[in-house]
C-alpha positions as CSV (number, residue, x, y, z in Angstrom):
1,M,-22.9,-22.4,12.9
2,V,-20.6,-20.3,15.2
3,P,-18.8,-17.5,13.4
4,H,-15.0,-17.9,13.7
5,R,-14.5,-14.2,14.5
6,F,-16.1,-12.6,17.5
7,A,-16.1,-8.8,17.0
8,H,-17.1,-7.6,20.5
9,V,-17.2,-3.9,21.5
10,G,-15.4,-5.0,24.7
11,T,-12.4,-5.8,22.6
12,V,-12.5,-2.3,21.1
13,L,-12.7,-0.8,24.6
14,V,-9.5,-2.5,25.5
15,V,-8.0,-0.6,22.5
16,L,-9.6,2.6,23.9
17,A,-8.2,1.9,27.3
18,L,-4.7,1.5,25.8
19,G,-5.0,4.6,23.7
20,I,-5.9,7.4,26.2
21,A,-4.0,9.6,28.6
22,P,-4.9,12.2,31.3
23,L,-7.0,15.0,29.9
24,T,-8.2,18.3,31.3
25,A,-11.9,19.0,30.9
26,L,-12.2,21.3,28.0
27,A,-14.9,23.9,27.3
28,Q,-17.2,23.3,24.4
29,D,-15.9,26.3,22.5
30,S,-12.4,24.6,22.3
31,L,-13.4,22.3,19.4
32,S,-10.8,24.0,17.1
33,E,-9.4,21.0,15.3
34,Q,-11.0,19.3,12.3
35,Y,-11.0,15.6,11.3
36,V,-11.7,14.5,7.8
37,S,-11.7,10.7,7.0
38,P,-9.6,9.5,4.0
39,A,-12.8,9.2,1.9
40,G,-14.1,12.5,3.1
41,S,-17.3,10.7,4.3
42,L,-16.8,11.5,8.0
43,T,-15.9,14.9,9.5
44,F,-16.1,16.3,13.0
45,S,-14.4,18.9,15.2
46,Y,-12.5,18.0,18.3
47,P,-10.5,19.8,21.1
48,A,-7.1,21.2,20.5
49,G,-4.4,18.9,21.9
50,W,-6.3,15.7,21.2
51,A,-4.9,13.2,18.7
52,V,-6.8,11.1,16.2
53,V,-6.0,7.4,15.8
54,E,-7.7,5.7,12.8
55,D,-8.5,2.0,13.0
56,Q,-10.6,0.5,10.1
57,G,-13.8,2.5,10.2
58,M,-13.3,3.6,13.7
59,V,-11.6,6.7,15.1
60,I,-10.1,7.1,18.6
61,L,-9.7,10.5,20.1
62,T,-6.9,10.9,22.6
63,N,-4.6,13.7,23.8
64,S,-1.4,11.6,23.7
65,E,-0.4,8.9,21.4
66,A,2.6,8.3,23.7
67,A,0.1,6.8,26.2
68,L,-0.8,3.9,24.0
69,Q,1.1,1.5,26.3
70,E,-1.0,2.3,29.3
71,E,-2.9,-0.7,30.6
72,T,-5.8,1.0,32.5
73,V,-7.8,4.2,32.2
74,P,-5.9,6.6,34.5
75,P,-7.7,9.2,36.7
76,G,-8.6,12.3,34.7
77,A,-8.6,10.5,31.4
78,V,-11.3,10.0,28.8
79,G,-11.2,8.4,25.4
80,V,-13.9,8.6,22.6
81,L,-14.4,6.0,19.9
82,V,-16.3,7.2,16.8
83,V,-17.8,4.2,15.0
84,E,-19.1,4.7,11.5
85,P,-22.2,2.9,10.3
86,S,-20.1,0.5,8.3
87,A,-18.4,-0.6,11.4
88,I,-21.5,-1.0,13.5
89,G,-22.4,-4.2,11.6
90,M,-19.0,-5.6,12.4
91,L,-19.4,-5.0,16.1
92,V,-23.0,-6.3,16.5
93,Y,-23.7,-9.3,14.4
94,D,-27.2,-10.7,14.6
95,L,-28.8,-7.3,15.1
96,S,-32.5,-8.1,15.3
97,D,-33.6,-4.5,16.0
98,P,-32.0,-1.8,13.8
99,S,-33.6,1.1,15.7
100,L,-31.6,3.5,17.7
101,T,-32.6,1.7,20.9
102,G,-32.0,-1.7,19.4
103,V,-28.5,-0.7,18.3
104,A,-27.7,0.9,21.6
105,T,-28.9,-2.2,23.5
106,A,-26.8,-4.5,21.3
107,L,-23.7,-2.3,21.8
108,V,-24.2,-2.3,25.6
109,E,-24.5,-6.1,25.6
110,G,-21.3,-6.3,23.6
111,I,-19.4,-3.9,25.7
112,S,-20.4,-5.6,28.9
113,Y,-20.0,-9.1,27.5
114,G,-23.5,-9.8,28.7
115,G,-22.4,-9.2,32.3
116,L,-25.0,-6.6,33.3
117,E,-27.9,-8.1,35.2
118,V,-30.1,-5.2,34.2
119,L,-29.5,-3.3,31.0
120,P,-29.7,0.5,31.3
121,T,-32.6,2.1,29.5
122,P,-31.5,4.3,26.6
123,E,-32.6,8.0,26.9
124,N,-33.8,9.9,23.9
125,L,-32.2,13.1,22.9
126,M,-31.4,15.3,19.9
127,I,-27.9,15.9,18.6
128,G,-28.4,18.9,16.4
129,D,-31.4,18.0,14.2
130,R,-30.8,14.3,14.5
131,A,-32.5,11.8,16.7
132,A,-30.1,10.0,19.2
133,V,-30.1,8.0,22.3
134,R,-27.7,8.1,25.3
135,V,-26.8,5.2,27.6
136,S,-24.4,5.3,30.5
137,F,-23.2,2.5,32.8
138,S,-20.1,1.3,34.7
139,Q,-18.0,-1.8,34.6
140,E,-14.5,-3.0,35.5
141,E,-12.8,-1.2,32.6
142,G,-14.3,2.2,33.6
143,E,-17.4,4.4,33.2
144,I,-19.0,4.1,29.8
145,L,-21.0,6.7,27.9
146,L,-22.6,5.6,24.6
147,I,-24.2,8.0,22.2
148,V,-26.0,6.5,19.1
149,I,-27.1,8.9,16.3
150,D,-29.5,8.3,13.5
151,Y,-28.1,9.1,10.0
152,G,-31.0,7.8,8.0
153,S,-30.3,5.5,5.1
154,P,-26.6,5.0,5.8
155,G,-27.5,3.7,9.3
156,V,-26.5,4.8,12.8
157,L,-23.2,6.2,14.0
158,A,-22.0,5.7,17.6
159,L,-19.7,7.5,20.0
160,I,-18.4,5.3,22.8
161,A,-16.5,7.1,25.6
162,I,-14.7,5.6,28.6
163,A,-13.3,7.3,31.7
164,S,-12.3,6.3,35.2
165,P,-15.2,5.5,37.6
166,G,-17.1,8.6,38.6
167,E,-15.3,10.9,36.2
168,M,-17.5,10.8,33.1
169,P,-19.7,13.8,34.1
170,Q,-16.9,16.3,33.7
171,F,-16.4,15.2,30.0
172,E,-19.9,14.6,28.8
173,A,-20.5,18.2,27.6
174,N,-17.4,17.9,25.4
175,I,-18.4,14.5,24.1
176,L,-21.8,15.9,23.2
177,A,-20.2,18.9,21.6
178,V,-18.0,16.7,19.4
179,A,-21.1,14.6,18.5
180,A,-23.0,17.7,17.4
181,T,-20.3,18.5,14.8
182,V,-20.2,15.0,13.2
183,E,-21.2,15.0,9.5
184,Y,-21.4,11.7,7.7
185,T,-22.1,10.9,4.0
186,P,-21.1,7.4,2.9
187,A,-18.7,7.1,0.0
188,W,-20.5,4.2,-1.5
189,R,-23.8,4.1,-3.3
190,A,-25.4,1.3,-1.2
191,A,-24.5,-1.0,1.7
192,L,-26.2,-4.4,1.7
193,Y,-26.5,-5.8,5.2
194,G,-27.9,-9.3,6.1
195,H,-24.9,-11.6,6.3
196,E,-24.0,-12.7,9.9
197,D,-20.3,-13.4,9.3
198,W,-17.5,-12.6,6.8
199,V,-18.5,-12.1,3.2
200,N,-16.0,-13.9,1.0
201,D,-17.1,-13.4,-2.6
202,V,-19.4,-11.3,-4.7
203,A,-20.7,-11.6,-8.3
204,F,-23.0,-9.5,-10.5
205,S,-25.7,-11.2,-12.6
206,P,-25.0,-10.9,-16.4
207,D,-27.7,-8.3,-16.8
208,G,-26.4,-6.3,-13.8
209,A,-29.8,-6.3,-12.0
210,Q,-28.7,-8.5,-9.2
211,V,-25.6,-9.2,-7.1
212,A,-24.8,-12.5,-5.3
213,S,-22.6,-12.8,-2.2
214,A,-21.1,-15.8,-0.4
215,S,-20.4,-15.8,3.3
216,D,-19.0,-17.7,6.3
217,D,-22.6,-17.6,7.7
218,G,-23.3,-20.5,5.4
219,T,-25.4,-18.7,2.8
220,V,-25.3,-17.3,-0.7
221,R,-27.6,-14.3,-0.8
222,V,-29.0,-12.6,-3.9
223,W,-29.7,-8.8,-3.8
224,D,-31.6,-6.4,-6.0
225,V,-29.1,-3.8,-7.2
226,A,-31.6,-1.0,-7.6
227,S,-33.2,-1.3,-4.2
228,G,-30.7,-3.2,-2.1
229,T,-33.4,-5.7,-1.2
230,E,-32.4,-9.2,-0.3
231,L,-34.2,-11.5,-2.7
232,L,-32.9,-15.0,-1.9
233,A,-30.7,-16.8,0.7
234,M,-29.4,-20.3,-0.2
235,Q,-28.4,-22.2,2.9
236,H,-25.2,-24.3,3.0
237,P,-23.9,-26.6,5.8
238,D,-20.6,-24.8,6.1
239,Y,-18.7,-21.6,5.1
240,V,-19.2,-20.5,1.5
241,S,-16.1,-19.0,-0.2
242,G,-17.1,-18.5,-3.8
243,V,-20.1,-17.7,-6.1
244,A,-20.5,-17.3,-9.8
245,Y,-23.4,-16.8,-12.3
246,R,-23.7,-18.8,-15.4
247,P,-23.4,-16.4,-18.4
248,D,-27.1,-16.7,-19.2
249,G,-27.9,-15.6,-15.6
250,R,-30.3,-18.5,-14.9
251,V,-28.2,-20.5,-12.4
252,L,-25.6,-19.8,-9.7
253,A,-22.7,-22.0,-8.6
254,S,-21.3,-21.9,-5.1
255,A,-18.1,-23.2,-3.5
256,C,-18.4,-24.6,0.1
257,D,-16.0,-25.8,2.7
258,D,-17.8,-29.1,2.8
259,G,-16.1,-30.0,-0.5
260,I,-19.3,-29.7,-2.5
261,V,-20.0,-27.5,-5.5
262,R,-23.7,-26.6,-5.7
263,V,-25.7,-25.3,-8.6
264,W,-28.8,-23.2,-7.8
265,D,-31.8,-21.8,-9.8
266,A,-31.0,-18.1,-9.7
267,A,-34.7,-17.2,-9.7
268,T,-36.0,-19.5,-7.0
269,G,-33.0,-20.5,-5.0
270,D,-33.8,-24.2,-5.6
271,E,-30.8,-26.5,-5.6
272,Q,-30.2,-28.2,-9.0
273,L,-26.9,-30.0,-8.5
274,A,-24.7,-31.0,-5.6
275,I,-21.3,-32.1,-7.0
276,E,-19.0,-33.9,-4.6
277,A,-16.1,-32.1,-6.0
278,H,-13.1,-32.1,-3.7
279,D,-11.5,-33.7,-0.7
280,G,-10.9,-30.3,0.8
281,Y,-12.4,-26.8,1.0
282,V,-13.7,-25.4,-2.3
283,Y,-12.5,-21.9,-2.6
284,S,-13.7,-20.7,-6.0
285,V,-15.9,-21.5,-9.0
286,A,-16.1,-20.2,-12.5
287,F,-18.3,-20.9,-15.5
288,S,-16.9,-21.1,-19.0
289,P,-18.1,-18.3,-21.4
290,D,-20.5,-20.6,-23.1
291,G,-21.9,-21.9,-19.8
292,T,-21.3,-25.6,-20.5
293,R,-18.4,-26.1,-18.1
294,L,-17.8,-25.3,-14.5
295,A,-14.4,-25.1,-12.9
296,S,-13.7,-25.4,-9.2
297,S,-10.5,-24.9,-7.1
298,S,-9.7,-26.4,-3.7
299,S,-7.4,-26.8,-0.7
300,D,-6.8,-30.3,-2.0
301,T,-4.4,-28.6,-4.6
302,L,-6.6,-29.6,-7.5
303,V,-8.7,-27.7,-10.1
304,K,-11.5,-29.7,-11.6
305,V,-13.8,-29.1,-14.6
306,W,-17.3,-30.3,-14.6
307,D,-20.2,-30.6,-17.1
308,A,-22.3,-27.6,-15.8
309,A,-25.6,-29.3,-16.7
310,T,-25.0,-32.8,-15.3
311,G,-22.1,-32.4,-12.9
312,D,-20.1,-35.1,-14.7
313,P,-16.3,-34.7,-14.4
314,L,-14.5,-33.5,-17.5
315,A,-10.9,-32.8,-16.4
316,T,-8.6,-32.5,-13.4
317,L,-5.8,-30.0,-13.4
318,E,-2.8,-31.2,-11.4
319,G,0.3,-29.2,-10.7
320,H,-0.3,-26.8,-7.8
321,T,1.4,-28.0,-4.6
322,S,-0.8,-26.1,-2.2
323,T,-4.3,-24.6,-1.8
324,V,-5.7,-23.1,-5.1
325,R,-7.6,-19.9,-4.2
326,G,-8.8,-18.7,-7.5
327,V,-9.9,-19.9,-10.9
328,A,-10.9,-18.1,-14.1
329,F,-11.7,-19.0,-17.7
330,S,-10.3,-16.9,-20.6
331,P,-12.9,-14.9,-22.6
332,D,-12.8,-17.5,-25.4
333,G,-13.0,-20.5,-23.1
334,T,-9.7,-22.1,-24.3
335,L,-7.7,-21.3,-21.2
336,I,-8.0,-21.6,-17.5
337,A,-6.0,-19.5,-15.1
338,T,-5.5,-20.4,-11.4
339,A,-4.0,-18.8,-8.3
340,G,-2.3,-20.8,-5.5
341,D,-0.7,-20.7,-2.1
342,D,2.3,-22.3,-3.7
343,Y,3.4,-18.8,-4.9
344,S,2.3,-19.4,-8.4
345,A,-0.4,-18.4,-10.9
346,R,-0.8,-21.0,-13.7
347,V,-2.4,-21.1,-17.1
348,W,-3.9,-24.4,-18.5
349,D,-5.3,-25.6,-21.7
350,A,-9.0,-25.9,-20.9
351,A,-9.5,-28.8,-23.4
352,T,-6.6,-31.0,-22.4
353,G,-5.8,-29.9,-18.9
354,A,-2.2,-29.4,-19.9
355,E,-0.2,-26.8,-17.9
356,L,1.0,-24.1,-20.3
357,L,2.5,-21.5,-17.9
358,S,3.6,-21.2,-14.3
359,I,4.1,-17.6,-13.2
360,E,6.1,-17.4,-10.0
361,H,5.4,-14.9,-7.2
362,P,7.2,-14.1,-3.9
363,D,4.2,-15.0,-1.8
364,Y,0.7,-16.6,-1.9
365,V,-1.3,-15.8,-5.0
366,S,-4.9,-15.2,-4.0
367,S,-6.7,-14.3,-7.2
368,V,-6.4,-14.1,-10.9
369,A,-8.4,-12.6,-13.8
370,F,-8.2,-12.4,-17.6
371,S,-8.6,-9.1,-19.4
372,P,-11.7,-8.9,-21.6
373,D,-9.7,-9.5,-24.8
374,G,-7.8,-12.4,-23.1
375,A,-4.4,-10.8,-23.8
376,L,-3.5,-10.0,-20.1
377,L,-3.7,-11.6,-16.7
378,V,-3.9,-9.8,-13.4
379,T,-2.9,-11.4,-10.1
380,G,-3.2,-10.4,-6.5
381,S,-0.7,-11.6,-3.9
382,D,-0.1,-11.6,-0.2
383,D,2.9,-9.4,-0.7
384,G,0.5,-6.6,-1.3
385,L,1.2,-6.2,-5.0
386,V,-1.1,-6.3,-8.1
387,R,0.7,-7.6,-11.1
388,V,-0.2,-7.6,-14.8
389,W,1.2,-10.3,-17.2
390,K,0.9,-11.3,-20.8
391,A,-1.4,-14.3,-20.8
392,A,0.3,-16.0,-23.7
393,S,3.9,-15.8,-22.4
394,G,3.8,-14.9,-18.7
395,V,5.9,-11.8,-19.3
396,A,5.5,-9.1,-16.7
397,V,3.7,-6.0,-17.9
398,A,3.2,-4.0,-14.7
399,E,3.7,-4.2,-10.9
400,L,1.3,-2.0,-9.0
401,S,2.0,-1.0,-5.4
402,G,-0.3,0.9,-3.1
403,H,-2.0,-1.6,-0.8
404,T,-0.5,-2.0,2.6
405,D,-1.7,-5.6,3.2
406,Y,-2.6,-8.8,1.4
407,V,-4.4,-8.4,-1.9
408,N,-7.4,-10.8,-1.9
409,A,-9.1,-10.2,-5.2
410,V,-8.6,-8.6,-8.6
411,A,-11.0,-7.9,-11.5
412,F,-10.9,-6.2,-14.9
413,S,-13.5,-3.7,-15.9
414,P,-15.6,-4.8,-18.9
415,D,-13.8,-2.4,-21.3
416,G,-10.4,-3.5,-20.0
417,T,-9.3,0.0,-18.9
418,L,-9.5,-0.5,-15.2
419,I,-8.3,-3.1,-12.7
420,A,-10.0,-3.3,-9.2
421,S,-8.2,-4.9,-6.3
422,A,-9.4,-5.7,-2.8
423,S,-7.2,-5.9,0.2
424,D,-6.8,-6.7,3.9
425,D,-6.0,-3.0,4.3
426,S,-9.8,-2.5,4.0
427,T,-9.7,-0.6,0.7
428,V,-10.5,-1.2,-2.9
429,F,-8.0,0.3,-5.3
430,L,-8.7,1.1,-9.0
431,W,-5.8,1.1,-11.4
432,L,-5.9,2.7,-14.9
433,L,-4.4,0.9,-17.8
434,E,-3.2,3.1,-20.7
435,D,-1.3,1.3,-23.4
436,A,1.6,-0.3,-21.6
437,F,1.3,2.0,-18.6
438,A,-0.7,1.4,-15.4
439,R,-1.2,3.8,-12.5
440,E,-3.4,4.3,-9.4
441,F,-6.7,5.9,-10.4
442,A,-8.8,5.9,-7.2
443,V,-9.0,4.4,-3.7
444,L,-12.4,3.4,-2.3
445,H,-12.5,3.8,1.5
446,G,-15.4,2.7,3.7
447,H,-15.2,-1.0,4.7
448,A,-14.4,-1.5,8.4
449,D,-12.5,-4.8,7.9
450,W,-10.7,-6.9,5.3
451,V,-12.1,-6.7,1.7
452,N,-12.2,-10.2,0.2
453,S,-13.8,-9.8,-3.2
454,V,-14.5,-7.2,-5.9
455,A,-16.5,-7.3,-9.1
456,F,-17.5,-4.9,-11.8
457,S,-21.1,-4.7,-13.1
458,P,-21.5,-5.8,-16.7
459,D,-21.9,-2.1,-17.9
460,G,-18.8,-1.1,-15.9
461,R,-20.6,1.6,-13.9
462,L,-20.6,-0.1,-10.5
463,I,-18.3,-2.0,-8.3
464,A,-19.4,-4.5,-5.7
465,S,-17.1,-5.4,-2.8
466,A,-17.4,-7.9,0.0
467,S,-15.8,-7.7,3.4
468,D,-15.2,-9.3,6.8
469,D,-17.3,-6.4,8.2
470,G,-20.3,-8.4,7.0
471,A,-21.3,-6.0,4.3
472,V,-21.5,-5.9,0.5
473,F,-20.9,-2.3,-0.8
474,L,-22.0,-1.0,-4.2
475,W,-19.8,1.9,-5.5
476,D,-20.1,4.2,-8.5
477,V,-17.0,3.8,-10.6
478,P,-15.2,7.2,-10.6
479,R,-15.0,8.9,-14.0
């Protein structure tokens, strides 16, 4: 299977080349400016007069933002790209060797598009008290200097510099000086790496001990929450968009682009059922609270309900006029809520399949969730807003703005006091519900690409998020 996004460092270097302007070589003692990332996880000092441009987990240093329209690296210019550990995985999929040398070699191959006949040998050095490697080489875009630094359990951090041919030596002392000031502490509790493509969905097991993730690499993977160890990988023949645990935790269901809903033994990874469910991509799956029914939604505009034990069809919910992205049962199992590209969220009678409500939105609705008491619905939409509704009437309760791009997923905390939302702006927002009032509570920064899914652990202490950067992050819920 070929991933449908190719995240090459060479593409990033094009951005670098567009984002730098002539600089004068600066002495090391001129690092008088301080950068602090939005999450506070990354800090470093840099020369006075340089500008900082942030781009989803990466930071470009340049002395003139006005030069962003330049097409080549001009003489006397240098640009430095700082790549956090969370973004390394996005740039070098299929990393077989996670050592400093392995990461550096993979980055060189990406930067050069495999065009170097002989790969340069990384040189070992120390950056402060941290082990690092240095690699330099030249190609058409300019002269490249790569510094890869070991930050222990969070992973490695890289500085990629580009200058006109023959001019890197005059800047190297400054680049190493910047590197020596870098401090990195991840904002998340754990980062789970192993997927080789976008991660589309994430779900905690009912006991909170495991988390499952679904990816465009054609797998559902199960992870141990305490250690971050990958326990299982269930292979599919196509992209996997959704995953859900049965309430007893013994089985998993997955939604695949081949139109099949699969049910797996959660302990062994053995396939138990393969339901030929839809004539289009299957985007989401959800078990009823008692575990006897399984709902699926699809690009064929339909939502279907199945006997979870046998795979026999029980109901078909017809009414959406475009792709149905999300599906959820109410806590008592009597209702089903759905989210669709037809600009609507709908509520259905789970027993009869009758449509009870259609809640209109101004854009695609990507996700929907019930509050733990079933009284409220929350929806996420491509207009960047999170909305809260009364589940019985569809009356609007709150409209939450803060995201700057599509909202891909929403979830209620187990106690109903928090809503989490995941967005293409690479963040997870937390919103606090207090009586009839809702407000922004916290913003979780760290993913290096779109965030597609978010879930609370059963005890409400952790959040899991899944992203196009290929990672699943576990976060402590702020208190």
